[in-house]
N, C-alpha and C positions, 0 to 999 in steps of 0.2 A: 373294206375301206369305203367310207362315204365319198360321194362325188365332191369335187372341189368347186366352190363358188366364191368368186372375188367380188368385192363391192368397192366402188370409188366413193369414199365417204366425204364428199364435198362437191360443190359446184362453184363456178366462177363468182357468183354473187351471194355466197352464203351470208345471210343477214339476220339469222335468228337471234333472239335475245340470249339464249343459252350458248356459251362459248363451245366451239366444236369439240375440244378435248373432253370437256365435262359431259356433253351430250353423248359422245361415243362411249364413255365409261358407263353412263347410266343405261345405255341401250345394249350393252354387251350381252347380257343374258338372253334378251329377246332375239337379237341377231343370231346368236348361236343356236337358239331353239328352232328358228325357221330354216337354218341350213347354210348361213354365211360362214365360210371357213377362213377367209382372209379379207383384210381391210386395207385399202390403199389410202393413206393419209396424205394431205397436201404438204408442201414444203413447210418445215417447222421452224426454220431459222429466220433471223432478223433480215428484213428486206429494206431496200432503199425507200420505198413509200410507206414504211412504218406500219402502224396499226391498220391501215387501210389495205395493205398489200395481200394479194392472193398467194404470193410467195415466189413468183417466177422472176423477180428482179432481186436476186440474193445479194446481200451485203456482207454479213458475217455468219459463216457456217457454224461457228462455235457458240453463237448467241441464240439459244432456244427459248427466248422470252425471259431472260435473266438480268440483262443489263440495260441501263438507260441509254439507248442509242436510237437514232432516227426518230427522236421525239416520243419514244415509248419504251416501256419495259417489256410488257407482254406483246406477243404478236397478235394478229387478227384472231387467232384461234385459242389464245390463252397463254398460260405461264409454262415455264419449263417443268415445274413440279406437276402440273395438271397433265402435261403431255406424257411424262414418265408414268404417272398413275394410270392413265388411259391405256397405255401399252401393256402395263402389268395386268390390269383387270381383263382386258380383251384376251391376252394370251393365256391367262389362267382359265378362261372359258373355252379355250381351244381355237381361238381365232388368231391367225398369224397376222401381225402388223407389218405392212409394207411401207417403207419410208420413201418419199419422193426426193430424188437427188438431182439437183440442177448443177451440172458441171460446166456447161458451155460458156457461161459468162458471169461477171460480177457487175454490180451497179452501186453508184453512190460513193465514189472515192472521197477520202478525207482531205487530201492535199493535191495541189497542182504540181505537175512536173513538166519540164521541157523535154521534147523528144523529136527525133527526125521521123517524118512520115512521107509516104507518097499517096496521093489521092488515086482512087480506083474507080472505074466505071461501074456503077451499081448494077447494071444489067449484064456485065461481064467482068467478074472480079479478077480475072486473069489479066485484064488490060489496065495498065497504069495510065493515068491521065495527067500526071505531073512528074517532074523530077523531085528528088528529096528536098524537103524544106522543114523548118522547125515550127512546132506549135506547142502550146501549153494545154494539157488535158488533165482530167481528174483520174490519175492512175495510181496514186499512193493511198493504200489502205492500211492505217495503223490502229484502227479500232480503239479510240481513246476510252470509250466507256468500259471496255473489257480489260484494258491496261495489261495485256500480255498473259492473262490467266488462260490456262489450257494450252495455248500456243503463242509463242513470241514471234512467229513468222509475220513479216511485214511484206505486203504485196506492193510492187512498184512497176514501173514501165516495162521492165524486163520480163514480167509475168504475163504480159498481154501481147497479142499479135495484131489487134486492131481496135479502133475506137470510132465513135460516130459523132463526136463533138469536139471542136477546137475552141476552148474557152477564150483564149486571147483574141481570136478573130470573130467570135460569136457566129461560127459557121457550122452547119451540120453537113455531114457527108460520110463516106466510108473511107477511112484512112488506114493504110497498112503501116504498122509501126516497123521501122527499120531497126532491127536489133541483131545481136550476134547469132541468133538462131536462123536468120534468113530474111531476105527482103520480101518474100511472098508468103502466101498462106500455107497452112499445114495441109497434108493430104487427108481428105475426109471422104466418107462414102458418097455424098451427094455431089453431082456435077451440075446441078441446077445453077444458073447464073454463072457458069464457068467453073466456079469453085464455091460451095456454099459453107465454107468454114465460118465466115462472118455472118452472124444472125442479128445480134443487137448488143447494146451496152459495151462493156469492156470484154473483148473476146479473149479467153484464156489461152495462154501459150503453153501447150503441153510438151513442147520440145525442151522446156526449161526443167532440168532435173530437180531443182528445188521445189518447183510447183508440184511435180509428181510426188515428191517425198512428203510434202505437207498434206496433200489430199489422201495419201495412204494413211498417214498418221491420224488425220481427221476421221477417216472411215473406222479405224480401230476405236478411237475415242467415242465416236457416235454410238457404236454397238455396245461398247462397255458401259456407256452412260445410260442408254435407253433400252437396249435389249431387243430391238426389232429383229425380225427373222426374214426380212425380204427388202428388196429395193425396186422402185420404179425409176428408170433412167430417162431423163427428159432430153428430147431433141438430139438423139444420138446420130442422126445423119449429118449433123454439123460438127461432130466431135471426132477427134482422132480415134479410130478403132484400135490402133496399137495401144493407146493409153487405156481405154476401157478394158481391154483384155488383160493388160498388165495389172490394173486396179482390182479387177474381179479375181484374178489368180492370187494376188496378194491377200485379199480378204479371205479367200478359201484357205490359204495357208495358215492364217491366224485363227480362223474359225472353221475347223474341219467339218463340222456338221453341215455347213453350207447355208445358202440362202435361196429363196425363190426370187428370181430376177426377171423383170419384164421391161422391155424398152419401147419407147415411142419413136418410131421412124415413120412419120406421117407421109403416106403416099397413096394417092387414089387413082394412079394411072399405070404403074408398072409393077406387076407381080415379080418380074425378074429382079428388080431392085431389092425387094424384100427378101427374096430367096438368096440373092448374092450376099446380103448382110448376114443371114443365118450361116452361110458358108464361111464368111470371114470370121465370125465369132464362135464357130465350131460348137454350137449347142450350149454355150455358156448362159444364154438368156433366151427368153420367149419374146415374141413380138406381138403387139396389138395388130389386129387384122383390120386396118383402115379400108381395105378393098371390100370387105364384106359390109362394112358400114356404108360405103358408097352404093353397093347393090341394094341395101335396105332403103336408102334414100330414094333411089330411082324407082324401086318397086312401089313405094308409097305414093310417089308423084304420078306414076303412069297408070296406077290402078289395074283395071282388067286388061289393059294393053301390055302389061309386063308379063313375060313368060316365067312363071315361078319355077319351072324345071331348071332354069339357068341361074337360080339365086346364089349358088355356090361357085359358079364359073369364075375363073381368074381370081380366086381368093386364096389366101395363105392357109386357111383351115382345110381347104380341099387338098393342098399339096403337102403341108407340113403340120398335120393336126396335133402332134405331140409338142410342138414348139409355138403354139398359137394361143393368144388370149383374144376371145371374141367380145364384141361390145355393140350396143345399139347407138349410144351417143356418149360424149364426154364433155368436159368443161370447155374444150376448144370448139366443139361443134354445136353447142347449145345456142339458142337464139341470141343475137346481138354480139356474138363473139367472132374473132378473126376468121375462123374456119367454119362459120355457120353453115350447117348442112343437116339440120334437125329432122329426124324421121317423123313424118306426120303421125298424129296420135292414133288414127284409125288402124294403122299398120303395126303399131308398137307391140301389141300382144302377140302377133304372128312373129315379129322379129325376135322377141324374147323366147318364144317357143323354139325357134330355130337355133338359139344358142344354149338354152337351158336344158332342153329335153332330148338332146342328141348326144351321141358318144364323143364326137370330135371337139377338141378345143376346151379351154377353160373359160367359162363365161364371166364377164364383169358387169355387174349391175350398177346403174347410175343413180346417185343419191336422189334427185328429184322424182324419179319414178317410184321410189318407195315412200318418200316423205312429202313430195310436192315442193314448189318454190314460187315465190312472187318477187319480182324485182323490177327496177327501172333503170334504163340506160339510153344513150343516144344511138339511133340507127345510122346507117351510112350517109344519110342526107342531113344528119345533125339534128333530127327531130327526137324529142323525148318520147320514149315508148315504154309502156308497162307490159311486162310479160308475166303470164301465169302458166306454170307447168303443173298440171294436175297429177295427183297420185294415180298410178296405173292400178286399177282395182284388183286385177287378177295376178299381180306380180308376186305378192307374198305366197299365194297358193302355189304358183309355179315353182318358186324356190323350194318350197316344202316337197313338192312332187319330185323335183330333181334329187333332193336329199334322200327320199324314202323309196321311190318307185322306178326311177329312170336308169335301169340296169339291164344287162344281158344283151343277147344278140339283137342287132339292129337290122331291120328289113326296110328297104326304101321303095316308095311308090311315086317317083318323080316322072309320071307318064302322061300328064295332061297339063297344058300351059296355065290353066286357071285353077287347078286343084291338085295339090300334092299332099303326100302323107308319109308316115313311117310308123313302125311299131318297135317296141323294145320287149323282148320276151321275158325279161325278169331273171332273177337268180334265186335258187333255193335258200341261200343264206340271208336274203333280203325278203322278209315276209310280205306277201301281197304285192310284190314288185311286178312290173310289167305295165305297159301303157300303149295307147295308140293315139296318134295326133293326125288330124286332118284339117286343112285350111284351104280357103278359097278367096281369091281377089275379085271374083265375079259373082255368079249366081250361087244358089245353095249347092253344096258339094256332096258327092256320094262316092264311096270307093270300097271295094272288097280288099281286105288286107289280112295277112296271116299273123296270128299271135303265137302259134306253136301248139303242137298236139297236147302239151301238158296243161293247156288251159281249156281243153274241150269241155263243153258243158257249163263253163263259167259265164256269169252275167257281167256286162261292163256298162258303166254310166259315164256321162259327160260331166265333168266338174268345173269346166271353164266357160264353155260356149253357149250354155243355156238350152241344150237339147234335152227334152223331157223324156224321150223314149229310152228303153233299155235295149241293149244289144246282146245277143247270145252267140257265143263262140261254138261253131259246129264241131262235129266229131273229127274233122280233119284239121282243126285248129284255126279255121278261118272265120271271119265275121264281116258283116256289111256295116260300115261306119258312115256317119253323116256330119255335116257342119252347116251352119247358117251362111247366108250370103255375106261376102266381105268380112269374114270372121274365121275363127278356128274353134275346134272342139278338142278337148283332151279327155280321152276315154280311159278310165281306170277300172280295176276289178272291184265289183260291188262286194262290200263286206257282209258276210252272212250274220 
């Protein structure tokens, strides 16, 4: 079986002339050819900010670019038909499509409702700062453009636990809706800010059985309509784990072949929190390793002062490799975004080698690293900034190497702070497989590493780092490998 390689097929500012669904369909054969086995698509349903939306302000989950709602028929990425066709073509080419599911909140209600609320302290959501009082808020969603097609369920104030805008008072805040399911927040994994159930917009009330029923129905409808084979779950630390487990178990009962599921639980401080989430969900989903991303960022910033032997310390891939999706950056960490922590360009080849060419974890490639991106937005000071994210020249080759060569026993040489390496011995069923990786964040690197006795007498060449010499594996299966300063080399067997 070939190694799995996931790709995040979008970024926050996707602005190319070709709509994303069409581009993905047209690129399907090329992506499959280099070794991409799964694609994570952005949210495909109609959002409050219409055609401009990246998709994380969801309005109508049943509108996949089909109805005239929020001043547009198509979404930012195209039409429902184009979405369905992209999924069909990609999966025909052997690339699993993973749909982004945003369950935490809804945005852009159609009608105002009166409700009783209590204001809460934004820094400690367990602390009420008022007695109950009445406000008017946009909590009724009747989706007039869709007019009941696919689902007649109407969302109202009983479907939400919190809101951030009182329309009648023209006041923003965090308001706990006082409903029959309780005056406080739901139990969620994150205890940041006291209880991090409330994140933004209209916070969904998962204690309401009608809400749960419609989201299960929607899940079935979505898969039957589009045929995706996986899900990326957004913002899970803000969502009732009990609900997500229930939803995933329901989907598994309806579709016994199952799904690839990866969840975003953004955390750059606590390994224990991510481990605890995996325990709560009992292996039903993978998690993105935001802690490894943090280490990559620090390594890039600190250069030769960073101890590369500790690059995997306190990361999820180190402790739970079979339940981890690794990544270098994503749409939240890219420049000018809320969680901006972009890994500096000089270190990106090394970071990708660390996720693509090792045994542990499933790597996720970020769209701009393969295609590039140029966009403009305001920075934190309100200044207009143009950002260019260049194509990473070695990335396509590294994905191909992962697909064809990165197999077999892994031997590690994490024994010097500024120079680390590892080898993969290869497997007989993968012709010409096996490799050696060496990287340095300081001066030129050198290290003797074992390839295995089966490679005795073979010649190896660097296909990434620009080393011109050839390396010979000795009769004991060892060889001396080199890399340039602040660079990496990927040594593969020379073809006769």
